[in-house]
C-alpha positions, 0 to 999 in steps of 0.5 A: 500500500502507498503508506508502506507501514508494515502490516502482518498476517494477524492484522496488526501493524508495525506502528505506535502513536502516542495519544493521536491516531495517524493518517493511515489509521493503522497500528496502536494508539497509546493513552499517553507518552511512550518510553523508548522501550514501550515504543519499540515493543508496541511497534514490533521493532524489538529483537530483530537481530539484524545481521549479515548472511553470506550471499550466493548465486545459483548457476544452471549448468548441463550438470545441474544447479550449483552455488557460486559465492558472491564476494564482498556482498551480503544479504541483510536479514532480520528475525521476523517479529511475528513468525520468528523466521529469518527474512532478508531485507536487502543486499549490502556491501562489505563495509555495511554494519547494521544499526540495531533498532535497540541502538536506534532507540538508545540513540534517542534516549540520550536526547530524551533524558536531557531534554524532557522529550517524549516518544511520539511515534515508532514504526516500520516501513517497506517490510522492515527495510526502514524504521523510524522513531520520533520524539516531541520536545517539551517547548513550543513556539507561539508566533503572531499570538496564535500560530503554534509550532512544536519541535520534533526530533525524528530518527530514520534507519534503513536495514537494506543499505539504501540510506544512512542513519539520519536524525532530523529536527523538524518543526510542525505547525499545529494548525495544519500539521505541516512538516517544516524543514528549513536551511538555517544558516549556522545551525543544522536541522539534520545529520547522518551516520553511515552504517560503518564500524564504530558504535562509539563514534555514533554515540558521540554524535548522539551526545552532540546532537541535542546541542545542534537541535536546540541551536536549530530551534532557537535560530528557526524561532528567530527567523520565523518571527522575522517572517511574521513581522514582514509583509509579503505581496501576492506578486512576491509570492508568485516570484518565489513560485516561479523560481521554485518551479521555473517555466520557459517559453519553449516548455510544453503547453501541459507544463505551463498549464500545470504551473498555473494550476499550481500557482492557483492552489498556492495563492489560494492557501496564501490568501484564503486557507483557514490554516493561514489565519493570524499570519495572513499576508506575511512572509511566514504565511507565504512560506507555509503556503509553499510547504503546505502545498508540497506536503499535502496538496501537490499531485500524488499518484493513487487510485483513490483519494485515500491512496493519494493522501497516503502518498502525500503523508509518505513524502513527509516520512521519507523527507522527499520534499525536504530540498524543496522546502529548504529552498522555499525557506531561503527564498522567503526568509528575511 
């Protein structure tokens, strides 16, 4: 399915959420905040024992089938959380070292112990190939008197070699549950750790991550407040849209039509959407119209509206729109 949350034959799903149901309607919703251990258990992330297995290929010869070793490559495998059977997740190189889900949770626990953050969600995507855990920090930002922005820390780990271990600081506007990623000068909103040997190095990076995250939050709040206090005209927003999605004279008629439709949706969000109440006409509203479009309105493939909604939500989890949103921030900030 489009949301790619792992589902099991017993009807359960590898997803846990604190207090609120998720957009995909799957998994378990708890009555309160979770500890790392609870998140791991409820989301079926515990005891996977991700490991590397020797890889062979099968060659068919006139004498019959024979196995051929595949040098410097291995199958990444786990113990399935329900069946207990060994299940392969992907093919990786000789320098790949698994990061266990337990290490993933311990990594975030270091941040939670110092910051007062609580675990909000945990889950498995793509049949165990990627897992994620998120935490909500205790403090919120209130801009223009009513625009509430919470700060989350999310950590993503892949078990198939497709991506590094990634930690992201992401502000989310409560009014529209809109994930915001911004390239703040002098602060980092994310960092990655490669799946190579050296657990101690990963722990050292975890200890420094909290300072990076709080610096990012402080700089984001300052930048957002400046944007709230600066007006933005419709013409200025149109200029930003044209830079983010450029169209030239010799482009196809279809591309030009799509561009005008996109502009109509973004300008509507900027001028009329309820999610812009309290910040309308500001550069902060312009930036949020762009990110709301990228995450929740931009065309998505799917047979049904539910499928399309899930594809859009997957964009948020995967971070596929991050580069666009960071450029949007650079073009609207003051």
